[in-house]
N, C-alpha and C positions, 0 to 999 in steps of 0.2 A: 173163674170167678171174676166179675167186674171189680174195678178199683172201688167204686161206691160200696159194693157189697162187703168186700174185704175191710173196708174202713168201718163200716157199721158193725161187722163181726167182732173186730178188735176193740171197738169202743164198748160193746156190750161185754166182752170178756174182761176188760180192765174195770168196768163199773162193778160187776159182780165179784171180782176178785178183791176189790177194796172195801166191800161192805164189812162193817165191824161185826165182830163175833156177838156183841151185846144186842144186835138185832136178831140173833138166834140161828143164822145159817152162814155156811161158808162153802164156797164151791172149790176152794183149795185145801191143803192140809191145815188142821187146826192144831195149835200147840198150846200146852199149859207149862208155864215155867215157874218153878219154886226156888226161892232164895232162903235158905234155912241157916239161921245163926247159931252155931254151936260154941260161940265164945261165951265165957261167963259174965259178959257185960253187954250193954246195948251197942249196936252198930247203927249207922246212918248210911243210907244208900240213895243215890239220885239215878233213876233209870230212864232212858229215852231211846227213841229210834229217830230216823229221819222224819217221820210223820208224826209220832206221838211222844209227848213228854209226859211220863207217868209221875213226875215230881220226886220230892224227898220223902223218904219213909224211915222211921226209926224202928228197928226190928229188935225186940227184946231177946235176951238169952233164951235159947230153945224155942224161939218164935220163928215165924216165917212170913214172907210177903210173896204173893203170887198173882199171876195175870195170864190171860189167854189172849190169842191173836190168830187171824187167818194169815197163812204165809202167803207172800207176793206170788203171783201166778209164774214169774220168771225166777223164783228162788232167791230174790236179792233182799229179803227182810233181815234187818240188823237190829239188835238191841244192845245197848251199852250200859255200864253201871260204873259210878263213882262211889267208892266206899270210903268211909271214915270209921276208925276205931281209936278213940282217943286222939293222940297226935299222929297215928299211922294213917296212910292214904294208899289207895290203889284204884286203878280204872282197868277195866277189862271188857271184852265183848262176852255178853251173856248169851247171845244167839247170833250166829253167823254160820258160814258153810263149814267151818272146822268143828263148831260145837254141834251142828246138826249131824256130822259124821259120828260124834260120840253118842249123842242121843238119837241113834238111827230111827228113822220113821218106822212105826209098826204098821200092820196092815189094817188097823182100826181106824175108826174116825178120829180118834184123839191121839196125840203124841205128847209125851211128857219128858221134861228135862229138869233135873234137880241139881241145884247148886248148894254145896255145904261150905259155909264160910267159918273157918277155924283160925286159931292162933298162928298155924303154920302155913295157911294159904287158903286158896280157893280150889274146890274140888267139884267136878262135874260127873253126872252119871245119868243113865236112862232109867234107873231104878233107885229109889230112895233106901233100899236095903243092901246095896253093894255095887261093885264094879266102878268104883270112884277113880277118876283120873285127875291128878293134880295139874291145874292150868297155870297157876301164877301164885307167887308168894307176895307177902306185904312188902312195901318199900321200906 
C-alpha cells in the first residue's frame, strides 16, 4: 500500500472512530456508563475525558447520571470523575483499561458499566444487579 493510501486509510479510520454517539452510529465499541447514588443524600460529580467535559451533575439519593460514548479505535478512552458528598471528596477513573476489564465487553453492540456510589465507597460492575467490585473509598 502506498504512503498516500495508508495516510488516507488512517484519516478515514480516525474520523469515523471519533464520531459522536449522538449522531447515531459508531464504528468502535459503544459504552453506556451509569453512576448510581445509593447514599441517602445528594452527591455532586464532575465527569470529563481528554476530549469531553460532561460538567457538574447533582445526583439525588437513589438517582443516577449516565452517558454513552464510542470507544477510541486504539482503546485509549478515559473518563474521570470528581465526587463530593458533603465535606468528603474523591476522584477516580470511571472508565479506563482497568475498569474495562471489570465491565468486560459483551458480544453485543452495546456495553454497560455501572458505578454504585455508597457511604463506604465506589463499586463497579458489568451488571446492575450484582458482581460489584470495590474500587475506592471516600477520602
